[in-house]
C-alpha positions, 0 to 999 in steps of 0.5 A: 944261275951262271953255274947252272948255265955252265953245267947245262952247256957242258951237258949240251956238248955231251948230248950233241956228241951222242945225239947224231950217232944215236939218232942214226942208229935208232933210225936204222933200227926203226927202218929195219923193224919197219921191213918186218912190219911191212912183210907181216902186213903183206902176209895178212893182206894175202891171207885175206884176199887170196885163198891159196895164200891163207893158212889152213887151220886143220879141223878136228876131223882133219887132225884125226884123219892123220895116223898118229905117229909115235912121238918122243918128247925130250925134257932136259933137266938140271935141278928141276925136282920141284916142278917136273912131277907137276909138269908130267902129271898135268901134261899127261892128263891134258893131252889129246894125243895118245901115241907118245912117250916122255924122255927126261934127262938128268945128271948123276950129281942131281939126286933130288931130280933123279928121285923125282923122275923115278917116282914119276915113272912109277906112276906113268908108264910112258915116262922114261929116265935118261941119265947122262954119263957125267956130272952136270951141268954141261949144256942142254944140247949135251943133255938132249943128246944123251936123251936121244941115246936113251930113246935109241936103246928103248927102240932096240929093246922093245922093237919100236920106232919113234917118228917125231922128236919134240923138245920141251922144258920142265916148266911147260904147259903143253897145249892139249892139241900141240902134238896133234898139230905137230903130227898133222904138219909133219906130213909136209915139214921136217921141223914144226914150231908151235908158238910159245907164249908167257902165262899172264901175270898181274900188271905190276909184275914188270919183269915178267910183263916184258916177256909177255910183250916180247914173246907176243910180238916175236911170235906174231910178227917176227917169226911170221915175217921170217917165214914170208921172207924165206928166212930160217925159223929158229927153234924156240927150244920148246914146242918144236917137233923134228921129223926123225929122218931130218934129225938123222940127216942132221946127225950125218952132216954134223958128226952125229951131233944132233944137238951141238953140245957146245952151244948154249942155244942149241934150239937156234942152232938147229933151226939154222942147220935145218934150213941150211940142209934144205929141210922145210920148216913151218911156224904155226901162226898164233891161233886161239882155239875154243878154250885157249891159244894153241901154244906152249905156255909157261912162266918166265923169270919174274925177278930182275936178276933172274931175267938178266941171267936167262937173257945173258945165256940167250945173248951169248948163244944167239949173238956171240956164239953164232957169230963165232961159229958161222961168221957172216958167211951165207946168202944175202937173205940169211945175212939179213937174219944174222944182222937182226939176231945180232944187232942187239949187241949194240942196240941193247946198250944204246936203248937205255942211253936213248931213254936217258937222252929223251928224258934229258931233252924233254926236261930241258925243252920244258925248262927252255919254254919256261925261261926262254933260254935255248938250252939242251935239246931246245938249242940242239933242235935249232939244227933242222937236220937234227930236228927232222931226225929227232921227229922221224925216230920218235915217230918210228918208235911210237909206231913200233910201240903201237904194234907191240901193244897190239900184239900184246893186247891180242893175247892179254887184253888192252888193259895189260897192253896199256903198260907196254911203254913202261915195260919197254923202258924196263925191258931196255935196262934188263937187256942192257945189263944182260948184254954187258954180262954176256960180253963179260962171261963170253970173253972171260971164258974165251980168254981162260979157255973154259967152256960155256956152261948151262946158266940155270934159271929157277922155274915155277909151275902154275897152280891147279887153278891156272891149269884147269882149262886144259883138262879133258872133261870127265864125259870125254874120258868116259867115252874114250875109255869106252865106259859110255857111248857118246849118245849116252853121254849126251842123254845124261848131260841133258837129263842131269839135274842142276847142281849134281855132278855128272859122275855121281849122276851116272853112277846113280843111274847105273850107267857106270860103276864107282870103280869106272868113275874113279878110274876115269877121274884118275885119268882126267886128273892124272892122279894114281888110282887104286888102294895102296898095298899094305907093303907100301904103307908106313904106319909112322907116316900115317900119323903125320897129320892130325886125325881130325884133319885127315878125316875132315879132308878124307885123306891118309898119308902113307909114304914119304919118297923123293921129298914128297908126302904121298896121301890117299884120298877119295876126293880130288885135291882142292887148293883149300885142301892143299893149303890146309895140309901144307900147314903140317908138312913142308914136303911136296904133297902127292895124291893117290885116288881111292874110292870112298869105300876103300878110304873107309877101310884105310881109315878104320885100319890106320887112323885112330878112332 
């Protein structure tokens, strides 16, 4: 018993030494967050009771009334050959904007990604490859600058002009209306940021759940508060639209470096530089449309190590590099936002310590109640000042936890939000390890005189089922292609028997031809359409699937390119079909749509009878 008392007394001294500075830090941090909460509350009240202050959500007619400017979407890549074709196919098919091109940047020493981009550009005419003149990885900013040069070359060659530049990543699901909203708000603003939200994952995936909670809170609270309080809006790196004139001003002010090559977080840097030049910025508030939130969605790292790697880059760029480049020299308003963006350098290290001390205090408090001995926090709590500080900081933490849970619940529901306290503790440890790694990598690079390079994070693209909500309806595509009048579509939908597919019904009624139907399906699903020419069909490849499997799914493998197996078929690929075909090939499978008659011709010529 004496030994236990001595150990506990020593621990008490250590706790007492940490408790006061830690309590002061937690209190300061909590009050800082309270400022943001109050700003958001005031903004919400102003929006509710003042029409002039309310955010005006454009209607469909207002979005359509604005002439479609030409938009260039920049996608910088390093070793993203597994996801880029899926990203291009889905976003081209789902997007409601027509006047846009995708410029994809890659490095000469990344052959698989180059091959995947070239294959995508063969299938989609508005996809363009930009090859950096040097090996990678360098930085996303450097890659983006060379994409910009590729866009200028295309403008010179084709006599066109892009009015808006938008940045995205290889794993992004672009909302169908994102480009329309960017085009609409670009009438008044030089930089427009669409919200970025993590895709939902199971509750037990704590690491990805941390991203869900943090991004929900940051997009719904912090960015809105920045706008209300006049702070600069940091670009989120994806879903950001820049007016061309503003980027040219940026180039003129920064030696033609539109994206700063040495920055690991060029998005944050550009948001600050835009604000410093007086360019008006706008963050589109989180808004749920008819089917989904108008936001860029993606999967963030789902493994602990991958999350540390990604957040290490963010901390190095946003906190350490920004401090090195800009110091604390700016207006008082902007200094406040510097403080908020950099306080994690201390706060991320203190948060796990506060978790440990809270657990220690709870255990010793229970022990004190059981034994009657005033050990641990029970002894320290005899100091009234510490007691008030303890309950004050605890109250603030609980309040902010409720705010985060509310933000998370709005996006993912209350069942998911109930796990916020557990994920907050898990997130504290992720951020702590990432901060330690950021200090180590940053100061090691400075000491050795080496540049900081792109820290690659492995990305995954959602399954077909997760993407289907953003597909345009077949009827909308038929009307857009002018194969069908709007009133004919309404009549067909009203007359179509239950269980009959719309396309089959329209063909049966003679409203469209089978070729019209399959061309519309190819546009809807962004699957290439048309019978492959004999010069592209490899007879050995046609035998790569068992004949029985090929006939059951009505597919014919015909080409291998860029690590993909291309198959032609008369049915849209289902998950069951893909799962079955993957049993016979380790290659990524790409589909090519043909009519039933064309498939029968191919099967008769190439499949064994």
